[in-house]
C-alpha positions in Angstrom: -80.4 -118.1 -119.3 -77.0 -117.5 -121.0 -77.4 -116.1 -124.5 -74.5 -118.1 -126.1 -74.2 -118.2 -129.9 -72.2 -121.1 -131.3 -69.8 -120.9 -134.3 -68.7 -124.5 -134.5 -66.7 -125.2 -131.3 -66.4 -121.5 -130.5 -69.0 -119.7 -128.4 -69.9 -116.1 -128.2 -71.8 -114.7 -125.2 -72.4 -111.4 -123.5 -70.4 -110.2 -120.5 -72.4 -109.8 -117.3 -71.5 -108.2 -114.0 -73.8 -109.0 -111.1 -76.3 -110.4 -113.6 -76.4 -107.2 -115.6 -75.1 -107.0 -119.2 -72.2 -104.6 -119.8 -72.6 -104.4 -123.5 -69.3 -106.3 -124.1 -69.1 -109.8 -125.5 -66.8 -112.8 -124.8 -65.5 -115.2 -127.4 -64.9 -118.6 -125.8 -62.2 -120.8 -127.4 -62.0 -124.4 -126.1 -58.8 -125.9 -124.8 -58.6 -128.3 -127.7 -57.9 -125.3 -130.1 -55.3 -123.4 -128.1 -51.5 -123.8 -128.1 -51.4 -123.8 -124.3 -54.0 -126.6 -123.8 -56.1 -124.2 -121.7 -59.5 -122.6 -122.4 -59.2 -119.1 -123.7 -61.6 -116.1 -123.4 -61.3 -112.9 -125.3 -63.4 -109.8 -124.6 -64.7 -107.6 -127.4 -66.3 -104.2 -127.1 -69.5 -105.3 -128.8 -71.5 -108.3 -130.2 -70.8 -107.5 -133.8 -67.0 -107.6 -133.5 -67.0 -110.8 -131.4 -69.3 -112.6 -133.8 -67.2 -111.5 -136.8 -64.1 -112.9 -135.3 -65.8 -116.1 -134.4 -67.1 -116.6 -137.9 -63.6 -116.0 -139.3 -62.1 -118.6 -136.9 -64.9 -121.1 -137.8 -64.1 -120.6 -141.5 -60.4 -121.2 -140.9 -61.1 -124.3 -138.9 -63.3 -125.7 -141.6 -60.7 -125.0 -144.3 -58.1 -126.8 -142.1 -60.4 -129.8 -141.8 -60.7 -130.0 -145.6 -56.9 -129.9 -146.0 -56.4 -126.3 -146.8 -53.8 -124.1 -145.1 -54.3 -120.4 -144.7 -51.0 -118.8 -145.6 -49.9 -115.7 -143.8 -49.1 -112.7 -146.1 -45.4 -112.3 -146.4 -43.7 -109.0 -145.9 -41.7 -107.1 -148.5 -38.7 -106.8 -146.1 -35.4 -106.4 -147.9 -32.4 -108.4 -146.8 -30.6 -105.3 -145.5 -33.6 -104.4 -143.4 -33.7 -108.0 -142.1 -30.0 -107.8 -141.2 -30.6 -104.6 -139.3 -33.4 -106.2 -137.2 -31.3 -109.4 -136.7 -28.3 -107.3 -135.5 -30.5 -105.6 -132.9 -31.7 -108.9 -131.5 -28.1 -110.2 -131.4 -27.0 -107.1 -129.5 -29.6 -107.9 -126.8 -28.0 -111.4 -126.6 -24.6 -109.8 -126.2 -25.9 -107.5 -123.4 -27.4 -110.5 -121.5 -24.2 -112.6 -121.9 -25.7 -115.1 -124.3 -23.4 -114.2 -127.1 -19.8 -112.9 -127.3 -19.4 -109.5 -128.8 -16.5 -110.8 -130.9 -18.8 -113.4 -132.4 -21.3 -110.8 -133.5 -18.6 -108.6 -134.9 -17.4 -111.6 -137.0 -20.9 -112.3 -138.3 -21.5 -108.7 -139.2 -18.2 -108.6 -141.1 -19.2 -111.7 -143.0 -22.6 -110.1 -143.9 -21.0 -107.0 -145.5 -20.3 -108.6 -148.9 -23.6 -110.5 -148.7 -25.5 -107.2 -148.3 -23.5 -105.6 -151.1 -24.9 -108.4 -153.4 -28.3 -109.2 -151.9 -29.1 -106.1 -149.8 -31.9 -104.7 -152.0 -33.6 -108.0 -152.6 -36.7 -108.9 -150.8 -36.0 -111.8 -148.4 -38.7 -113.8 -150.1 -36.8 -113.4 -153.4 -33.6 -115.0 -152.2 -33.4 -118.4 -153.8 -30.9 -121.2 -154.2 -30.0 -119.8 -157.6 -29.2 -116.4 -156.1 -27.0 -118.0 -153.4 -25.1 -120.0 -156.1 -24.6 -116.7 -158.1 -23.2 -115.2 -154.9 -20.8 -118.1 -154.5 -19.6 -117.7 -158.1 -19.0 -114.0 -157.6 -16.9 -114.5 -154.5 -14.9 -117.2 -156.2 -14.1 -114.8 -159.1 -13.0 -112.3 -156.5 -10.4 -114.8 -155.3 -12.0 -115.6 -151.9 -11.2 -118.9 -150.2 -13.9 -121.5 -150.0 -13.9 -121.4 -146.2 -14.6 -117.7 -146.4 -17.5 -118.1 -148.9 -19.0 -120.9 -146.8 -18.9 -118.8 -143.7 -20.6 -115.8 -145.4 -23.4 -118.1 -146.7 -23.8 -119.6 -143.3 -24.3 -116.1 -141.8 -26.8 -115.3 -144.6 -28.8 -118.4 -143.8 -28.6 -117.6 -140.0 -30.4 -114.3 -140.7 -33.0 -115.9 -142.9 -33.7 -118.6 -140.3 -34.2 -115.9 -137.7 -36.8 -114.2 -140.0 -38.9 -117.3 -140.6 -40.8 -117.4 -137.2 -41.4 -113.7 -137.5 -43.5 -114.3 -140.7 -41.2 -112.6 -143.2 -40.7 -115.8 -145.2 -41.8 -119.4 -145.0 -38.6 -121.3 -145.4 -34.9 -120.9 -146.1 -33.5 -122.1 -149.4 -30.6 -124.5 -149.3 -27.3 -124.4 -151.2 -24.4 -126.8 -151.4 -21.2 -125.5 -149.7 -18.2 -124.7 -151.9 -15.7 -127.7 -151.7 -12.6 -126.9 -149.6 -9.6 -125.6 -151.4 -6.6 -127.8 -151.8 -4.4 -125.8 -149.4 -1.3 -127.0 -147.7 -1.5 -126.3 -143.9 1.6 -124.5 -143.0 2.2 -125.9 -139.5 5.6 -124.6 -138.3 8.0 -126.8 -136.4 9.1 -126.0 -132.9 12.5 -124.8 -134.1 10.8 -122.5 -136.6 8.7 -120.9 -133.9 11.8 -120.4 -131.8 13.5 -118.7 -134.7 10.4 -116.5 -135.3 10.2 -115.4 -131.7 13.8 -114.2 -132.0 12.7 -111.5 -134.5 9.6 -110.3 -132.7 9.5 -107.1 -130.6 8.8 -107.2 -126.9 6.5 -108.3 -125.4 5.2 -110.2 -128.5 8.0 -112.7 -127.9 6.3 -113.9 -124.8 2.8 -113.6 -126.3 3.7 -116.0 -129.2 5.6 -118.3 -126.8 2.4 -118.5 -124.6 0.2 -119.4 -127.6 2.6 -122.0 -128.8 3.2 -123.6 -125.4 -0.4 -123.6 -124.2 -2.6 -123.8 -127.4 -4.7 -120.9 -126.1 -6.9 -119.0 -128.6 -5.6 -115.5 -129.6 -8.6 -113.8 -127.8 -7.9 -115.8 -124.6 -4.3 -114.5 -124.6 -5.2 -110.9 -125.6 -7.8 -110.6 -122.9 -5.8 -112.2 -120.1 -5.7 -109.9 -117.0 -3.0 -110.2 -114.4 -5.7 -111.0 -111.8 -6.2 -114.4 -113.6 -2.5 -115.3 -113.4 -1.1 -117.4 -110.6 2.7 -117.4 -111.0 3.3 -119.0 -107.6 1.4 -122.2 -108.6 2.3 -121.8 -112.3 -1.1 -121.6 -113.9 -3.5 -119.0 -115.3 -7.3 -119.1 -115.7 -9.4 -118.5 -118.8 -12.6 -116.9 -117.6 -14.8 -113.9 -118.4 -13.4 -110.5 -117.8 -15.2 -107.2 -118.3 -17.0 -107.3 -121.7 -15.0 -110.3 -123.0 -16.2 -113.8 -122.6 -14.6 -117.2 -123.6 -16.0 -119.0 -126.6 -18.1 -121.4 -124.6 -18.4 -123.1 -121.2 -15.7 -125.6 -122.0 -13.3 -122.8 -122.7 -13.4 -121.7 -119.1 -10.4 -123.7 -117.8 -7.1 -123.7 -116.0 -4.0 -123.5 -118.2 -0.6 -124.7 -116.8 2.6 -122.8 -117.5 6.1 -124.2 -118.2 8.8 -123.2 -115.8 10.4 -121.1 -118.6 7.2 -119.3 -119.4 6.6 -118.6 -115.8 10.1 -117.1 -115.4 9.6 -114.9 -118.4 6.2 -113.7 -117.1 7.8 -112.8 -113.7 10.1 -110.3 -115.6 7.2 -108.6 -117.3 6.1 -105.1 -115.9 2.8 -105.4 -114.1 1.7 -101.8 -114.3 -1.5 -102.4 -116.3 -4.7 -104.4 -116.2 -3.7 -106.9 -118.9 -0.7 -109.1 -119.4 -0.4 -108.0 -123.0 -1.6 -104.5 -123.4 -1.3 -101.9 -126.2 -0.3 -98.3 -125.8 -3.1 -97.9 -123.2 -2.1 -100.2 -120.3 -5.7 -100.7 -119.4 -6.7 -102.0 -122.8 -5.6 -105.4 -124.3 -3.7 -105.9 -127.5 -6.0 -106.7 -130.4 -3.8 -107.9 -133.2 -0.1 -108.3 -134.3 -0.3 -109.7 -137.9 2.0 -107.0 -139.3 4.7 -107.7 -136.8 4.2 -111.5 -137.4 4.7 -111.1 -141.2 7.8 -109.0 -140.7 9.3 -111.6 -138.3 8.6 -114.4 -140.8 10.6 -112.5 -143.5 13.5 -111.7 -141.2 13.7 -115.3 -139.9 13.5 -116.5 -143.5 10.8 -119.0 -142.8 9.7 -120.5 -146.1 7.5 -123.2 -147.6 8.0 -124.2 -151.3 10.2 -121.2 -151.9 7.7 -118.7 -150.5 7.5 -117.0 -147.1 5.3 -119.0 -144.7 1.8 -117.7 -144.2 1.4 -117.5 -140.4 -1.5 -116.1 -138.5 -2.1 -115.8 -134.7 -4.4 -118.8 -134.9 -1.8 -121.1 -136.4 0.1 -121.5 -133.0 -3.0 -123.2 -131.5 -3.0 -125.7 -134.4 0.7 -126.1 -134.1 0.4 -126.9 -130.4 -2.3 -129.5 -131.1 -0.2 -131.1 -133.9 2.9 -131.3 -131.7 1.0 -132.8 -128.8 -0.6 -135.4 -131.1 2.8 -136.3 -132.5 4.1 -136.7 -129.0 1.4 -139.3 -128.3 -0.7 -137.1 -125.9 -4.1 -138.7 -125.4 -7.0 -137.0 -127.1 -8.8 -136.6 -123.8 -5.9 -134.6 -122.3 -5.5 -132.5 -125.5 -9.2 -131.7 -125.5 -8.9 -130.5 -122.0 -5.9 -128.3 -122.9 -7.7 -126.8 -125.9 -11.0 -126.2 -124.1 -12.9 -128.7 -126.2 -15.7 -131.0 -125.1 -14.7 -134.6 -124.3 -14.9 -136.7 -127.5 -15.1 -133.6 -129.7 -14.4 -134.4 -133.4 -13.3 -130.8 -133.9 -9.9 -131.5 -132.2 -8.7 -133.9 -134.9 -10.7 -132.5 -137.7 -9.6 -128.9 -137.5 -6.6 -128.7 -135.2 -4.3 -131.7 -135.8 -2.4 -131.7 -139.1 0.0 -134.5 -140.1 3.3 -133.0 -141.2 5.4 -134.3 -144.1 8.3 -135.6 -142.0 5.9 -137.6 -139.8 4.4 -139.2 -143.0 8.0 -139.9 -144.3 9.0 -141.5 -141.0 5.9 -143.7 -141.0 6.8 -145.2 -144.4 7.3 -149.0 -144.9 10.4 -150.6 -146.4 10.3 -154.4 -147.0 13.4 -156.4 -145.8 14.5 -157.1 -149.4 18.2 -158.0 -148.4 16.9 -160.9 -146.2 14.5 -161.8 -149.0 17.3 -162.1 -151.5 19.0 -164.9 -149.4 15.7 -166.7 -149.0 15.0 -166.5 -152.7 18.5 -167.6 -153.6 18.2 -170.7 -151.4 14.7 -171.4 -152.9 16.1 -171.0 -156.4 19.0 -173.5 -155.8 16.6 -176.0 -154.4 14.4 -175.8 -157.5 17.4 -176.3 -159.7 18.4 -179.5 -157.8 14.9 -180.8 -158.1 14.9 -180.3 -161.9 18.3 -182.2 -162.2 17.0 -185.2 -160.3 13.8 -185.2 -162.4 16.0 -185.2 -165.6 
């Protein structure tokens, strides 16, 4: 006869091998209590330990039936320690191709000022009030609202990652900072041509490619010659070495204008990448300084000040120009590497320029109206004379 002891729905019985007791004991947990929906058996070295565990589980089940929840003790992990653990997990995602290395680098840069402010706090002590104080501090430091919101989003991403690990129960919420009233400085096509004239080689071609194709800066920087087909006038955006496109939609074919193709034919092809730095086997990484210098030399201004142009602006300019030409959203989304029907295309990339608003103005045909009003006025005068 099996010597099973019951602790509510949980049973404890001795282990036997060929009808002989081994001294070890099983704890049987029915399928109704497991997360897998299958019966579970756990083996303990002795009866005392098995029964103690069964009694504790019975107690927890009874408390749950009465409406009480047994809370797990929270750790005293600091935010800086949490960021370190989160970074290690994200590095694993990078190594397995689930995350782009550039995305992780961006997140870590956003977390630097957050750690400076919250690094020594326990993750359980981070509240909505603390987040709002961080927003205030960054505002006093002159940071743009978009920057502050991105930093807070990275903070919350780390906290959300720590919840299932048991370090905190929930993530506090905070309102984003309202967007700043900033004029989007979208250059005209003529301004980009003037800018290119003051850029050094081969940055002239690099900017032309961005402006004519709407490619992301990273897609152009990491473009190898092996992904360029000058004969059929297209190039391919696809993974290469450690670099990966932003998402699956970003993997696409980009068509070249005949002029851009001719210029690329003249480029030296003695390296791995179309646009390389001093090391021909490494891609260019940035050209902001050269861009600012060219803006000054070309005398590109807005409201009496030099235009603020970044490498990303040419993608927005491309989208804006195409929208003004009447290119359908579906084609533009394909060109930019966006998903069909994506709201991001219009929300973040297309900006209506002043001249387009001016040309779309309405003027009533007042000259024609004057003649009509004059005739109407004469008729009313004649009616009054007859009535008199």
